KEKE-3310 file (N, C-alpha, C; in steps of 0.2 Angstrom, whole numbers, plus 5000, padded with zeros to 4 digits):
npx = (4923:4917:4902:4905:4919:4919:4912:4921:4932:4926:4924:4938:4943:4935:4940:4953:4951:4945:4955:4965:4958:4957:4970:4973:4965:4970:4983:4981:4974:4985:4994:4986:4985:4999:5001:4994:5000:5013:5009:5006:5019:5025:5029:5030:5024:5035:5043:5033:5026:5036:5038:5025:5025:5035:5027:5017:5025:5029:5019:5020:5027:5021:5006:4990:4988:4996:5010:5011:5005:5014:5025:5021:5018:5031:5038:5031:5034:5048:5050:5044:5031:5014:5003:4991:4988:4975:4970:4977:4972:4959:4959:4965:4954:4945:4951:4952:4939:4937:4946:4941:4929:4933:4940:4930:4923:4930)
npy = (4634:4650:4658:4670:4669:4659:4665:4676:4668:4662:4673:4677:4666:4667:4679:4676:4666:4673:4682:4673:4669:4680:4683:4672:4675:4687:4683:4675:4683:4692:4683:4681:4694:4696:4686:4691:4703:4698:4691:4702:4707:4698:4686:4669:4653:4645:4656:4666:4661:4662:4676:4680:4675:4684:4695:4691:4690:4703:4709:4707:4716:4727:4732:4731:4734:4743:4742:4731:4738:4748:4740:4733:4744:4750:4739:4737:4749:4748:4740:4746:4747:4753:4753:4759:4766:4765:4755:4744:4744:4742:4729:4722:4723:4715:4703:4700:4697:4686:4677:4676:4670:4658:4652:4651:4641:4630)
npz = (4953:4952:4946:4940:4938:4928:4918:4915:4910:4899:4891:4889:4882:4871:4866:4863:4853:4843:4840:4835:4824:4816:4814:4806:4795:4790:4787:4776:4767:4765:4758:4747:4741:4739:4729:4719:4716:4713:4701:4693:4692:4684:4690:4692:4698:4709:4712:4713:4724:4734:4734:4739:4752:4757:4758:4767:4779:4780:4786:4799:4805:4811:4819:4810:4792:4786:4784:4775:4764:4761:4758:4746:4738:4736:4731:4718:4712:4711:4701:4691:4689:4689:4701:4710:4727:4731:4723:4728:4742:4739:4734:4744:4753:4746:4745:4759:4762:4754:4760:4773:4771:4765:4776:4785:4779:4780)
capx = (4924:4911:4899:4909:4926:4918:4911:4927:4936:4923:4926:4945:4943:4932:4944:4959:4949:4944:4962:4968:4955:4959:4977:4973:4962:4974:4989:4978:4973:4991:4996:4982:4988:5006:5001:4991:5006:5018:5007:5007:5026:5027:5032:5025:5026:5039:5045:5027:5024:5041:5036:5019:5028:5038:5021:5014:5030:5029:5013:5022:5031:5017:4999:4987:4990:5000:5016:5010:5004:5021:5030:5018:5019:5038:5040:5029:5038:5055:5050:5041:5023:5010:4997:4989:4987:4968:4969:4980:4967:4952:4961:4966:4947:4942:4955:4950:4932:4938:4950:4937:4924:4937:4942:4924:4920:4935)
capy = (4640:4654:4660:4676:4667:4655:4670:4679:4663:4661:4679:4677:4661:4669:4684:4672:4662:4678:4685:4668:4668:4687:4682:4668:4678:4692:4680:4672:4689:4694:4679:4682:4700:4695:4682:4696:4708:4694:4690:4709:4708:4693:4681:4663:4647:4646:4663:4670:4659:4665:4683:4681:4674:4690:4700:4689:4692:4710:4711:4705:4721:4732:4731:4734:4732:4748:4739:4728:4742:4751:4735:4732:4750:4750:4733:4738:4755:4746:4736:4751:4746:4758:4751:4764:4764:4764:4748:4739:4744:4738:4722:4720:4722:4709:4697:4699:4694:4679:4673:4675:4665:4651:4649:4649:4635:4624)
capz = (4950:4953:4939:4937:4935:4922:4913:4913:4906:4893:4887:4887:4877:4865:4863:4860:4847:4838:4838:4831:4818:4813:4811:4800:4789:4787:4783:4770:4763:4763:4753:4741:4738:4737:4723:4714:4714:4710:4694:4690:4691:4680:4693:4692:4702:4716:4713:4715:4731:4738:4735:4743:4758:4760:4760:4774:4784:4781:4790:4806:4808:4815:4819:4804:4786:4782:4782:4769:4758:4760:4754:4740:4734:4735:4726:4711:4710:4710:4694:4686:4688:4692:4705:4715:4734:4731:4720:4733:4747:4737:4733:4751:4756:4742:4748:4766:4762:4752:4765:4779:4768:4764:4782:4788:4776:4781)
cpx = (4917:4909:4903:4916:4924:4916:4917:4932:4933:4924:4933:4946:4940:4937:4950:4957:4948:4950:4965:4965:4956:4966:4977:4970:4967:4980:4987:4977:4980:4995:4993:4985:4995:5006:4998:4996:5011:5016:5008:5015:5029:5030:5027:5028:5030:5041:5039:5025:5029:5040:5030:5021:5031:5032:5018:5019:5030:5024:5015:5026:5028:5010:4995:4990:4994:5007:5016:5009:5010:5025:5027:5020:5027:5041:5038:5033:5045:5055:5046:5034:5020:5003:4996:4988:4979:4967:4971:4975:4961:4954:4962:4959:4944:4945:4953:4944:4933:4941:4945:4931:4927:4938:4935:4921:4925:4932)
cpy = (4644:4656:4666:4674:4663:4660:4674:4674:4662:4667:4679:4672:4663:4675:4681:4669:4668:4681:4680:4668:4675:4686:4678:4671:4683:4689:4677:4678:4692:4690:4680:4689:4700:4691:4687:4701:4704:4693:4697:4710:4703:4687:4675:4657:4648:4653:4668:4668:4662:4673:4684:4679:4680:4695:4697:4691:4699:4713:4710:4711:4726:4730:4734:4732:4738:4746:4735:4732:4746:4746:4734:4738:4751:4745:4735:4744:4753:4742:4740:4750:4752:4755:4755:4761:4762:4757:4743:4739:4740:4731:4718:4718:4715:4703:4695:4695:4687:4675:4671:4669:4658:4648:4647:4643:4629:4620)
cpz = (4950:4946:4936:4934:4928:4916:4910:4908:4899:4888:4885:4882:4871:4861:4860:4854:4842:4835:4833:4824:4813:4810:4805:4794:4786:4784:4777:4765:4760:4757:4746:4737:4735:4730:4717:4712:4711:4702:4690:4688:4686:4683:4693:4696:4708:4717:4715:4722:4736:4739:4739:4750:4761:4762:4766:4779:4785:4785:4798:4809:4812:4814:4813:4798:4782:4780:4776:4763:4756:4756:4747:4735:4732:4730:4719:4708:4708:4703:4689:4684:4692:4695:4711:4722:4735:4729:4725:4739:4745:4736:4740:4754:4753:4745:4755:4766:4760:4757:4771:4777:4768:4771:4786:4785:4777:4786)
residu = (MET:SER:GLY:LEU:ASN:GLU:ARG:ARG:LYS:ALA:PHE:GLU:ASP:LYS:PHE:ALA:HIS:ASP:GLU:ALA:LEU:ARG:PHE:ARG:VAL:GLU:ALA:ARG:ARG:ASN:LYS:LYS:ILE:GLY:LEU:TRP:VAL:ALA:ASP:ALA:MET:GLY:LYS:VAL:GLY:ASP:GLU:ALA:ASP:SER:TYR:ALA:LYS:THR:VAL:VAL:LEU:ALA:ASP:LEU:LYS:GLU:ALA:GLY:GLY:GLU:ASP:VAL:ILE:ARG:LYS:LEU:ARG:ALA:ASP:VAL:ALA:ASN:VAL:GLY:LEU:ILE:ILE:GLY:GLU:ILE:ASP:ILE:ARG:GLN:LYS:MET:THR:GLU:PHE:TYR:ILE:GLU:ALA:ALA:GLU:GLU:ILE:GLU:ASN:GLU)
# end
């Protein structure tokens, strides 16, 4: 294999690794925010875990976190809670950082 091909393969491998890592971090972030909202809605135990899974799955609909934000806002509105979009976005940022640190330390 030529040096150029080896270099290209290394870049491709790094890209694949980074994408897989980003996916894991976002999935963990979504679980954390799902548990946070579940707690605000009074869900505990298996019910909270089940709700958090629906939040993780919601993120698979489109690229980015907007699908998660829409789901969370609709869900809290349906139960009469007031959690603003800014609060959700701030928590998503906090949980992203936490998730990245956790995964890095595994």
